[in-house]
VMD Tcl script that draws the C-alpha trace (Angstrom):
set ca {
  {-3.12 6.92 4.85}
  {-4.06 6.07 8.46}
  {-1.24 6.19 10.95}
  {1.45 7.38 8.57}
  {2.69 9.89 6.09}
  {4.74 9.82 2.89}
  {8.45 8.94 3.23}
  {9.38 12.23 1.55}
  {7.75 14.18 4.38}
  {9.37 11.98 7.03}
  {12.75 12.41 5.38}
  {12.40 16.21 5.38}
  {11.49 16.21 9.09}
  {14.37 13.89 9.99}
  {16.82 15.97 7.94}
  {16.20 18.85 10.35}
  {17.55 16.75 13.22}
  {20.12 14.45 11.57}
  {23.15 15.08 9.37}
  {22.32 12.07 7.23}
  {19.06 10.26 6.50}
  {19.15 6.94 4.63}
  {16.00 5.48 3.08}
  {15.50 1.74 2.63}
  {12.51 0.74 0.49}
  {11.06 -2.65 1.45}
  {8.02 -4.66 0.47}
  {8.11 -7.28 -2.25}
  {4.81 -8.57 -3.67}
  {3.39 -11.64 -1.95}
  {1.33 -14.10 -3.97}
  {-1.50 -15.68 -1.95}
  {-3.11 -18.80 -3.47}
  {-5.92 -19.13 -0.91}
  {-8.99 -16.88 -0.97}
  {-9.83 -17.73 2.65}
  {-6.49 -16.33 3.82}
  {-7.18 -13.01 2.06}
  {-10.74 -12.87 3.40}
  {-9.60 -13.65 6.96}
  {-6.99 -10.90 6.72}
  {-9.67 -8.40 5.70}
  {-11.92 -9.52 8.55}
  {-9.06 -9.14 11.05}
  {-8.76 -5.38 10.54}
  {-10.27 -3.34 13.36}
  {-12.72 -0.75 12.04}
  {-10.93 1.92 14.07}
  {-7.93 1.53 11.76}
  {-9.94 3.41 9.12}
  {-11.83 5.71 11.45}
  {-15.02 3.65 11.80}
  {-16.72 1.70 14.58}
  {-17.83 -1.93 14.75}
  {-21.38 -2.51 13.65}
  {-23.57 -3.09 10.62}
  {-21.81 -0.52 8.41}
  {-18.40 -2.06 9.07}
  {-19.76 -5.57 8.55}
  {-21.17 -4.45 5.18}
  {-17.81 -3.00 4.13}
  {-15.93 -6.17 5.08}
  {-18.58 -8.30 3.34}
  {-18.31 -6.23 0.16}
  {-14.51 -6.49 0.22}
  {-14.70 -10.24 0.71}
  {-17.11 -10.42 -2.22}
  {-14.52 -8.65 -4.36}
  {-11.96 -11.24 -3.27}
  {-14.33 -14.02 -4.36}
  {-14.79 -12.29 -7.74}
  {-11.04 -11.94 -8.12}
  {-10.46 -15.64 -7.42}
  {-13.22 -16.57 -9.88}
  {-10.94 -15.10 -12.57}
  {-7.60 -16.47 -11.39}
  {-5.89 -18.77 -8.90}
  {-3.96 -16.21 -6.84}
  {-4.15 -12.78 -5.22}
  {-1.03 -10.61 -5.15}
  {-0.59 -8.42 -2.08}
  {1.67 -5.43 -2.46}
  {2.91 -3.13 0.25}
  {5.37 -0.30 0.14}
  {7.34 0.32 3.28}
  {10.22 2.73 3.69}
  {12.51 2.54 6.70}
  {14.37 5.78 7.40}
  {17.58 5.81 9.42}
  {18.87 9.11 10.78}
  {22.54 9.51 11.75}
}
mol new
graphics top color blue
foreach p $ca { graphics top sphere $p radius 0.5 }
foreach p [lrange $ca 0 end-1] q [lrange $ca 1 end] { graphics top cylinder $p $q radius 0.2 }
display resetview
């Protein structure tokens, strides 16, 4: 996972420095009824976020992903975005 690591690893590292570490799991599903919103979100990602550079290869990846979004919406009216986020608080 770019730019992060599992909450269990973070909790172990924080436990070495704090007496108490509380975990708060966040991230409810979000239903998106507009394919253009999903496609624009995909296009907004910088290629560096996944270790690539701008250019034809990145454009092809984004185009393929947007094609999958179109296929998804051909079979239903919404797209559900899920994200898991854990906030750790050390005390």
